C-alpha positions in Angstrom: 7.0 -26.3 19.0 7.1 -22.8 17.5 7.8 -24.2 14.0 4.8 -26.6 14.3 2.6 -23.7 15.5 3.8 -21.6 12.5 3.1 -24.5 10.1 -0.4 -25.0 11.5 -1.1 -21.3 11.3 0.2 -21.3 7.7 -2.2 -24.0 6.6 -5.1 -22.5 8.5 -4.6 -19.0 7.2 -4.0 -20.2 3.6 -7.3 -21.9 3.8 -9.5 -19.5 5.7 -8.0 -16.0 5.9 -8.4 -13.6 2.9 -5.8 -11.0 1.8 -5.5 -7.6 3.6 -7.9 -5.6 1.4 -10.9 -7.8 1.6 -10.0 -8.8 5.2 -10.4 -5.1 6.2 -14.0 -5.2 5.2 -14.6 -8.4 7.2 -13.3 -6.6 10.3 -15.4 -3.5 9.4 -18.7 -5.5 9.2 -17.8 -7.4 12.4 -17.3 -4.1 14.3 -20.5 -2.6 12.9 -22.4 -5.6 14.3 -20.7 -5.5 17.7 -21.4 -1.7 17.9 -25.1 -2.4 17.2 -25.4 -5.1 19.8 -23.2 -3.8 22.6 -23.7 0.0 22.5 -26.6 2.4 22.4 -25.6 3.6 18.9 -28.4 3.1 16.4 -28.1 1.7 12.9 -28.3 5.3 11.4 -25.5 6.6 13.7 -23.3 3.5 12.9 -23.6 4.2 9.1 -23.0 7.9 9.7 -19.7 7.0 11.5 -18.9 4.6 8.7 -19.2 7.4 6.2 -17.1 10.1 7.8 -14.7 7.6 9.3 -13.1 6.9 5.9 -11.6 10.4 5.8 -10.3 10.4 9.4 -6.8 9.1 8.6 -6.1 10.9 5.3 -3.1 13.0 6.6 -1.7 10.0 8.4 -2.0 7.8 5.4 -0.1 10.3 3.3 2.6 10.4 6.0 3.0 6.6 5.9 3.0 6.5 2.1 5.7 9.2 1.9 7.7 7.6 4.7 7.9 4.2 3.0 8.2 5.5 -0.6 11.1 7.9 0.3 12.7 5.2 2.5 12.7 2.8 -0.4 14.1 5.4 -2.8 16.8 6.4 -0.2 17.7 2.7 0.2 17.9 2.2 -3.6 20.3 5.1 -4.1 23.6 3.5 -5.3 25.8 4.4 -2.2 23.2 3.3 0.3 22.2 0.3 -1.7 25.8 -1.0 -1.6 25.9 -0.7 2.2 22.6 -2.4 2.8 23.5 -5.2 0.3 26.7 -5.9 2.2 24.8 -6.0 5.5 22.2 -8.3 4.0 24.9 -10.6 2.6 26.7 -10.8 5.9 23.7 -12.4 7.5 24.5 -16.0 6.6 22.5 -19.2 7.1 18.8 -19.4 7.8 18.2 -19.5 11.5 21.2 -17.2 12.3 20.1 -14.7 9.6 16.6 -14.5 11.0 17.9 -14.2 14.6 20.2 -11.3 13.9 17.7 -9.6 11.6 15.2 -9.8 14.5 17.7 -8.5 17.0 18.7 -5.5 14.8 15.0 -4.7 14.1 14.0 -5.0 17.7 16.8 -2.7 18.9 16.2 0.0 16.2 12.5 -0.1 16.9 13.1 0.3 20.7 15.2 3.4 20.1 12.7 5.0 17.7 9.6 3.4 16.3 9.4 5.5 13.1 13.0 5.0 12.2 12.7 1.3 13.1 9.7 0.8 10.8 11.7 2.3 7.9 15.0 0.6 8.6 13.4 -2.8 9.2 11.5 -2.6 5.9 14.5 -1.7 3.7 16.8 -4.1 5.4 14.3 -7.0 5.2 13.9 -6.3 1.5 17.7 -6.6 1.0 17.9 -9.8 3.1 15.1 -11.4 0.9 16.8 -10.3 -2.3 20.3 -11.5 -1.3 19.7 -14.7 0.6 18.5 -17.7 -1.4 17.4 -19.9 1.5 15.3 -17.5 3.7 11.6 -17.6 3.7 10.3 -14.1 2.7 7.2 -14.2 5.0 9.4 -15.1 8.0 11.9 -12.3 7.1 9.2 -9.7 7.0 7.6 -11.0 10.2 11.0 -10.8 12.0 11.5 -7.2 10.8 7.9 -6.1 11.5 7.7 -7.6 15.0 10.2 -5.0 16.2 7.1 -2.9 16.8 6.4 -4.9 20.0 9.4 -3.8 22.0 9.1 -0.4 20.5 5.9 0.1 22.6 7.9 0.2 25.8 11.0 1.8 24.3 12.3 5.3 24.2 9.9 7.0 21.9 6.4 5.4 21.8 3.3 7.5 21.6 1.7 6.7 24.9 4.9 6.9 27.0 5.8 10.1 25.3 2.4 11.6 25.9 2.2 10.9 29.7 5.8 12.3 30.1 4.8 15.6 28.5 3.3 18.6 30.5 -0.2 19.4 29.5 -1.2 15.9 28.3 -4.9 15.0 28.3 -4.9 13.1 31.6 -2.4 15.1 33.6 -5.0 16.1 36.2 -5.7 12.5 37.0 -2.3 10.9 36.9 0.2 13.8 36.7 3.3 13.7 34.6 4.9 10.2 34.5 8.6 10.5 33.7 10.5 7.9 31.6 12.3 6.8 34.8 9.0 5.2 35.7 8.3 3.8 32.3 10.9 3.1 29.6 13.9 3.3 32.1 12.2 1.5 34.9 14.1 -1.7 35.8 10.9 -3.8 35.5 10.3 -2.4 32.0 13.9 -2.7 30.9 13.9 -6.3 32.0 10.8 -7.0 30.0 12.4 -5.2 27.0 15.4 -7.5 27.1 13.3 -10.6 27.4 11.2 -9.6 24.4 14.1 -8.6 22.2 16.1 -11.8 22.8 13.1 -14.1 23.2 11.4 -13.0 20.0 14.6 -13.4 18.1 15.1 -17.0 19.4 11.5 -17.9 18.5 11.8 -16.5 15.0 15.1 -18.5 14.5 13.4 -21.6 15.7 10.7 -21.2 13.0 13.2 -20.9 10.2 12.9 -23.8 7.7 16.0 -26.0 7.3 15.6 -26.1 3.6 13.8 -23.5 1.4 14.2 -22.1 -2.0 13.5 -18.3 -1.8 11.4 -17.3 -4.9 12.4 -13.6 -4.5 16.1 -14.2 -4.4 17.8 -12.2 -7.2 21.3 -13.5 -6.9 23.0 -10.1 -7.1 21.0 -7.1 -5.8 22.2 -4.2 -7.8 20.9 -0.7 -8.8 19.4 -0.5 -12.3 21.7 2.2 -13.6 19.7 2.9 -16.8 16.5 3.9 -15.0 15.1 7.0 -16.6 12.7 8.0 -19.3 11.0 5.4 -21.4 11.9 5.3 -25.2 9.1 7.6 -26.3 10.0 10.2 -23.7 13.7 9.9 -24.5 12.9 10.5 -28.2 10.9 13.6 -27.2 13.7 14.9 -25.1 16.6 14.2 -27.5 16.7 17.9 -28.6 16.5 19.3 -25.0 18.8 22.2 -24.3 21.9 21.8 -22.1 20.2 23.7 -19.3 17.2 21.3 -19.3 19.6 18.3 -19.2 21.5 19.9 -16.4 18.4 20.4 -14.4 16.9 17.0 -15.1 20.0 14.8 -14.9 22.9 16.9 -13.7 24.5 15.8 -10.5 25.5 19.2 -9.3 22.0 20.6 -9.4 20.7 17.4 -7.6 23.3 17.8 -4.9 22.4 21.5 -4.4 18.7 20.8 -4.2 19.3 17.8 -1.8 21.4 19.9 0.5 18.8 22.7 0.6 16.2 20.2 1.8 18.6 18.6 4.3 19.6 21.9 5.8 15.9 22.8 6.0 15.3 19.6 8.0 18.2 20.3 10.3 17.0 23.8 11.0 13.5 22.5 11.6 14.9 20.1 14.2 17.2 22.5 16.0 15.3 25.8 15.7 11.7 24.5 15.3 12.3 21.7 17.9 10.0 19.4 15.9 11.4 16.2 17.3 11.8 12.9 15.5 8.4 12.6 13.8 7.1 11.1 10.6 7.0 14.5 9.0 10.6 15.3 10.0 11.9 11.9 8.9 10.1 12.4 5.5 11.7 15.8 5.1 15.2 14.4 5.7 14.6 11.3 3.5 13.4 13.6 0.7 16.6 15.6 0.8 18.9 12.6 1.3 17.3 10.6 -1.5 17.8 13.5 -4.0 21.4 13.9 -2.9 22.4 10.3 -2.9 20.8 9.6 -6.3 22.4 12.7 -7.7 20.1 12.6 -10.7 16.5 13.8 -10.7 15.5 11.6 -13.6 16.7 8.4 -12.0 15.4 9.4 -8.6 11.9 10.2 -10.1 11.8 6.9 -11.8 12.6 5.1 -8.6 9.8 7.1 -6.8 7.4 6.0 -9.5 8.4 2.3 -9.0 8.1 2.6 -5.2 4.6 4.1 -5.4 3.4 0.9 -7.0 4.0 -1.0 -3.8 2.0 1.4 -1.7 -1.4 0.7 -3.1 -2.3 -1.3 0.1 -2.1 1.8 2.3 -4.3 3.7 -0.2 -6.9 0.9 -0.4 -7.0 -0.3 3.2 -6.4 2.7 5.5 -9.8 4.3 4.8 -11.4 1.1 6.1 -9.2 0.8 9.2 -9.9 4.5 9.8 -13.6 3.7 9.8 -13.1 0.8 12.2 -11.2 3.0 14.6 -13.9 5.7 14.5 -16.6 3.1 15.1 -14.7 1.8 18.2 -14.3 5.2 19.7 -17.4 7.2 18.6 -20.0 4.5 19.4 -18.3 3.7 22.7 -17.5 0.1 21.8 -13.9 0.3 23.0 -15.1 1.7 26.3 -17.5 -1.2 26.8 -14.7 -3.7 26.3 -12.3 -1.8 28.6 -14.8 -1.4 31.4 -15.7 -5.1 31.5 -12.0 -6.0 31.8 -11.3 -3.5 34.5 -14.4 -4.7 36.5 -12.9 -8.2 37.0 -9.5 -7.1 38.1 -7.7 -6.7 41.5 -4.8 -4.5 42.5 -2.1 -7.0 41.4 -4.0 -8.4 38.3 -5.1 -5.1 36.9 -1.8 -4.6 34.8 -2.3 -8.1 33.3 -5.9 -7.4 32.5 -5.1 -4.0 31.1 -2.6 -5.7 28.8 -5.2 -8.2 27.6 -7.9 -5.5 27.1 -5.4 -3.3 25.2 -4.6 -6.2 22.9 -8.2 -6.9 22.2 -9.0 -3.2 21.5 -5.9 -2.8 19.4 -7.1 -5.3 16.8 -9.7 -2.7 15.9 -7.9 0.5 17.0 -4.3 0.1 15.8 -3.2 3.6 16.8 -1.3 4.0 20.1 -2.4 7.6 20.7 -6.0 6.9 19.8 -6.1 3.8 21.9 -4.8 5.6 25.0 -7.5 8.2 24.6 -10.1 5.4 24.4 -8.8 3.3 27.3 -7.4 5.8 29.8 -10.8 7.1 30.9 -11.7 3.6 32.1 -8.3 2.2 33.2 -7.2 5.3 35.3 -10.3 5.3 37.6 -9.9 1.5 38.0 -6.3 1.9 39.0 -7.1 4.7 41.5 -9.9 2.6 43.0 -7.7 -0.5 43.4 -4.6 1.4 44.5 -2.5 0.5 41.4 0.2 2.9 40.4 -0.5 4.8 37.2 2.7 3.7 35.4 1.6 0.1 35.9 -1.4 0.9 33.7 0.5 3.0 31.1 3.1 0.2 30.3 0.5 -2.7 29.8 -1.7 -0.5 27.6 1.3 0.7 25.6 2.6 -2.8 25.1 -0.8 -4.3 24.5 -1.3 -1.7 21.8 1.5 -3.3 19.8 1.2 -6.9 20.9 -1.8 -7.8 18.7 -0.6 -5.7 15.8 0.9 -9.0 14.7 -2.6 -10.3 14.0 -3.8 -7.6 11.7 -2.0 -6.0 8.8 -2.6 -2.2 9.4 1.1 -1.4 10.2 2.5 -4.2 8.1 1.0 -3.1 4.8 3.9 -0.7 3.9 6.6 -3.3 4.6 4.7 -6.0 2.8 4.5 -3.7 -0.2 8.2 -2.9 -0.2 9.2 -6.5 0.1 6.5 -7.8 -2.2 5.3 -10.3 0.3 1.6 -11.2 0.8 0.0 -10.9 4.3 -0.7 -14.7 4.2 3.0 -15.4 4.0 3.7 -13.3 7.1 0.8 -14.0 9.4 1.7 -17.6 10.4 4.9 -16.4 11.9 3.5 -13.2 13.5 0.7 -15.4 15.0 3.3 -17.5 16.7 5.1 -14.4 18.1 1.7 -13.1 19.3 1.3 -16.2 21.4 4.8 -15.9 22.7 4.5 -12.2 23.6 1.1 -12.7 25.0 2.3 -15.3 27.5 5.4 -13.3 28.4 3.4 -10.1 28.9 0.7 -11.6 31.0 3.2 -13.5 33.3 5.4 -10.4 33.6 2.6 -8.0 34.5 0.9 -10.5 36.8 4.0 -11.8 38.6 6.9 -9.4 38.2 5.1 -6.0 38.4 3.8 -6.6 41.9 7.4 -6.4 43.3 8.0 -2.9 41.9 
């Protein structure tokens, strides 16, 4: 059934769905029209938001670009490359390869979403390059879908926010510890069902016979990466000091260790936590250290940057969409309507559905909680629904429909050189699966806790 669904979605998407960059503008125009019809925002205000919205994710966009570029460079360093290649080659077959890739991705994402995004991307790239029968789009989908269980794991944005003193809605719902969210038996049970169930569904969608066009036979590091011929000619008379600084292993090791120690001090003394910024700091130092050559490391960075054009091109548009949803009140309109048709027991399920709908246009967990909480919390208080039963559905709903739009997938698609059309048929099927599981779990299981 799941394979047939994926095949149907594949044909439909190939015929009717454009690539990520033009698709982002389709979503933008659609949200502008909805804002004009469903809110009090006038056409001038809508265009005003459209203008300043393009700049609202600039720092985040740079974080993502650095995270994926440095992650790729770290993964391509000779010692790391050998380990990843061996892991990729150990995943044999087609269905079993996809199953275990999904399990690994799901578990790492559950532990930490930022680490999971990076690890899944680099491992998926190696699996594609080293397995000749896997379908690249399915591999990327299995790795990317780990974002779903990450939403109710140990470090997602919404759960972390409500567990922290001084969070925005503390007066209304207090501090909700992880014992009521990630570590709650009802939530842990849902995590297990999602991790294993998603892996099975992905395995069932694996084609029995396929010729992987991205298979390279032997995934190795290009040892001669460095200056081009003209630059090499220009540098042929460089002094020994210059050569030591540019290509000397000792200097690269020293500089790498300096950055790594800085990151450790930031984590221990500065208590920064496992954030995108901290991971980027550590990856920067580790990449320099493991390459042991600034020339080769720089060349690899240049190659990695080529695959990140999608973030640069698409994120300003998605930033605009998010601003339109929040600043015009469109997200609130959608959330209020969903809450108005709910009961005490059904509110978690409806919160999940509404979060999934809003997430298509606001693919940021922290931003989505700020948008939905003002409408969901009063509804929960009025109906007598525990606050944590709203937090979990909104958190999971925020990632559930990420599978239908390429905001978070753009970096992994770039690294693996896979088009969004090749991935979406499989993530569409997993969206259906997780949608059914989530609705049934929140409607039938949550009432007993």
